[in-house]
C-alpha positions in Angstrom: -107.5 67.3 23.7 -104.0 68.6 22.8 -104.1 72.0 21.2 -102.5 72.3 17.8 -99.3 74.4 17.6 -100.3 77.7 16.0 -96.8 78.1 14.6 -96.6 74.6 13.0 -96.7 75.9 9.5 -94.1 78.6 10.2 -91.9 75.9 11.8 -92.1 73.7 8.7 -91.3 76.6 6.4 -88.4 77.8 8.5 -87.0 74.3 8.9 -87.2 73.7 5.1 -85.3 76.9 4.4 -82.7 76.2 7.1 -82.1 72.7 5.7 -82.2 73.8 2.0 -79.2 76.1 2.8 -77.5 73.5 4.9 -77.5 75.5 8.1 -75.9 78.5 6.4 -78.8 80.9 6.9 -79.5 82.8 10.2 -82.9 84.3 11.0 -82.3 87.5 9.0 -81.8 85.7 5.7 -84.5 83.2 6.3 -86.8 86.1 7.0 -85.8 87.7 3.7 -86.4 84.5 1.9 -89.8 83.9 3.4 -90.8 87.5 2.4 -89.6 86.9 -1.1 -91.9 83.8 -1.2 -94.9 86.0 -0.3 -95.1 85.1 3.4 -95.8 87.8 6.0 -93.9 87.2 9.2 -91.9 89.5 11.5 -88.1 88.8 11.7 -88.4 88.6 15.5 -90.9 85.8 15.2 -88.5 83.9 12.8 -85.7 84.4 15.4 -87.9 83.1 18.2 -89.0 80.0 16.3 -85.5 79.2 15.3 -84.5 79.4 18.9 -87.3 77.1 19.8 -86.2 74.6 17.2 -82.5 75.1 18.2 -81.6 76.1 14.6 -78.3 77.8 14.8 -76.3 79.2 11.9 -72.7 77.9 11.8 -70.3 80.3 13.4 -67.0 81.3 11.8 -63.7 80.8 13.7 -60.8 82.5 11.9 -57.7 80.3 11.4 -54.3 81.2 10.1 -54.4 82.7 6.6 -52.3 82.0 3.5 -49.6 84.7 3.0 -48.0 85.1 -0.4 -46.0 88.2 0.4 -42.2 87.7 -0.3 -41.1 91.3 -0.1 -40.7 93.6 -3.1 -40.0 91.3 -5.9 -41.6 93.3 -8.7 -43.8 96.3 -9.1 -46.0 97.5 -6.2 -49.0 99.4 -7.4 -50.7 102.2 -5.5 -53.9 101.6 -3.6 -56.5 102.9 -6.0 -59.4 101.2 -4.3 -58.6 102.8 -0.9 -61.4 100.8 0.8 -64.1 102.2 -1.5 -65.8 98.8 -1.9 -69.1 100.0 -3.3 -69.8 100.8 -7.0 -73.0 101.1 -9.0 -71.2 99.9 -12.1 -70.6 96.2 -13.1 -66.9 95.3 -13.7 -65.6 98.6 -12.5 -64.0 97.3 -9.3 -62.7 93.8 -9.1 -60.8 92.2 -6.1 -58.8 89.0 -5.9 -56.6 87.0 -3.5 -55.4 83.5 -2.7 -56.4 81.3 0.2 -55.5 77.7 1.1 -57.3 74.6 2.5 -55.8 71.4 4.0 -56.7 68.1 2.4 -56.0 64.5 3.2 -52.6 62.9 2.3 -50.8 66.2 3.4 -52.1 67.9 0.3 -53.5 71.4 0.0 -56.0 73.1 -2.2 -55.3 76.8 -3.2 -58.2 79.0 -4.5 -57.8 82.2 -6.5 -61.2 83.9 -7.1 -61.9 87.2 -8.7 -64.9 89.1 -7.3 -66.9 92.0 -8.9 -67.7 94.5 -6.1 -70.8 95.6 -8.0 -72.7 92.6 -6.8 -70.1 90.5 -5.0 -70.2 87.8 -7.7 -67.3 85.5 -8.2 -66.8 86.0 -12.0 -63.8 83.7 -12.2 -61.7 81.3 -10.1 -59.0 78.7 -10.3 -57.8 75.9 -8.0 -54.5 74.2 -7.7 -52.4 72.0 -5.5 -49.6 74.6 -5.6 -49.8 78.4 -5.5 -48.0 78.9 -8.8 -48.0 81.9 -11.0 -49.9 79.9 -13.7 -52.6 79.1 -11.2 -53.2 82.8 -10.4 -53.0 83.8 -14.1 -55.7 81.2 -15.0 -58.3 83.0 -12.9 -57.3 86.3 -14.6 -57.5 84.8 -18.1 -61.1 83.6 -17.3 -62.4 87.1 -16.6 -60.6 89.0 -19.4 -63.3 88.2 -22.0 -65.9 89.4 -19.5 -64.0 92.6 -18.8 -63.8 93.3 -22.5 -67.5 93.7 -22.7 -68.8 97.3 -22.9 -68.4 98.9 -19.5 -69.2 102.4 -18.3 -65.8 102.8 -16.6 -62.3 101.3 -17.0 -61.9 98.2 -14.8 -59.5 98.0 -11.8 -58.3 94.8 -10.1 -57.3 95.1 -6.5 -55.1 92.6 -4.6 -52.6 92.4 -1.8 -48.8 92.7 -2.4 -48.4 88.9 -2.9 -45.6 88.0 -5.3 -48.0 86.8 -7.9 -49.4 90.3 -8.3 -46.0 91.9 -8.5 -44.9 89.5 -11.2 -44.3 91.0 -14.6 -46.8 88.5 -16.2 -49.6 89.8 -14.1 -48.6 93.5 -14.4 -48.1 93.2 -18.2 -51.4 91.4 -18.8 -53.3 94.1 -16.9 -51.6 96.8 -19.0 -52.3 95.0 -22.3 -56.0 94.8 -21.4 -56.3 98.4 -20.2 -57.0 97.4 -16.6 -55.9 99.5 -13.7 -53.9 97.7 -11.0 -54.5 98.4 -7.3 -52.8 97.0 -4.2 -53.4 96.9 -0.5 -50.8 98.5 1.8 -48.3 96.0 3.2 -49.8 93.8 6.0 -53.2 95.6 5.8 -55.9 93.0 5.3 -58.7 95.6 5.7 -57.7 97.1 2.4 -59.1 94.0 0.8 -61.9 93.4 3.2 -64.4 92.3 0.6 -62.3 89.3 -0.4 -61.3 88.5 3.2 -65.0 88.4 4.1 -65.8 86.1 1.2 -63.0 83.7 2.3 -64.3 83.8 5.9 -67.9 83.1 4.7 -66.8 80.2 2.4 -64.8 78.5 5.1 -67.5 79.0 7.6 -70.2 77.5 5.4 -68.5 74.6 3.7 -65.1 73.8 5.3 -64.7 74.4 9.0 -66.1 71.7 11.2 -66.0 69.2 8.3 -63.7 66.2 8.1 -60.6 66.6 5.8 -61.3 65.2 2.3 -59.2 64.5 -0.7 -58.1 67.3 -3.1 -60.5 66.0 -5.7 -63.4 65.9 -3.4 -62.8 69.3 -2.0 -62.4 70.7 -5.5 -65.8 69.4 -6.5 -67.3 70.7 -3.3 -65.7 74.1 -3.9 -67.2 74.4 -7.4 -70.6 73.5 -6.0 -70.4 76.1 -3.3 -69.3 78.9 -5.6 -72.2 78.1 -7.9 -74.5 78.2 -4.9 -73.0 81.5 -3.6 -73.4 83.2 -7.0 -76.9 81.9 -7.9 -78.8 81.1 -4.7 -77.3 82.7 -1.6 -79.2 85.9 -1.0 -77.5 89.1 0.3 -79.4 91.8 2.2 -77.4 94.5 0.6 -78.5 93.2 -2.8 -82.2 93.7 -1.9 -82.5 90.1 -0.8 -81.3 88.7 -4.1 -78.3 86.5 -5.1 -75.4 88.1 -6.9 -76.4 86.7 -10.3 -80.1 87.5 -9.8 -79.2 91.1 -8.8 -77.1 91.5 -11.9 -79.8 90.0 -14.2 -82.5 92.1 -12.5 -80.5 95.3 -13.0 -79.9 94.5 -16.6 -83.6 94.0 -17.3 -84.4 97.3 -15.6 -81.8 99.1 -17.8 -83.0 97.5 -21.0 
């Protein structure tokens, strides 16, 4: 008589989690999720079972990146952030950048998100077929009402030295809303590592390895992924919670 697999239940739970997150979770995040569900299992066992089932998280392969630098065409701000990416206060430190994606019909999709470093939440974003000033300003206008909410410290927005962020419209809008401006040093991606890491994660989990799609289809997929990232995708540095859940949990504790 064939003996029943003692890990059958674990295999089902791990496979369900892996498929639910579309192969985006490695053994560490699946372990955190199982613990949050009340299951007691060692992370090494999760890793071993995933190896047995040949469940492998998608690996990121860095491709060329979008560059918006066109020299000094406006005001270059000092680097206030200075790679201090952590903060215990919501809306104190925000980062932004622009990245591009190829679509069918020789079109491109440009994405301009703004992230709150408090919980790595994308609090605003815009998409466009062209990297215009209006496109970047749209994401800023989305977050201004949020930033106006009572905050413990004055907000700062950090970016690279791309022409959008040197433009008078961007600089003036920040000043009018009492927001500090911060910029990376020229050609130093590590000064905006938090946003670079988000772009890498996003492309790894929903773009690389996929067939090219139309601008409209990719736009829809992008919105769905950012909603997933904010509300469902857990982060170990956020105590195993998603960005939105972490913010909500912290607000409840402070109430």
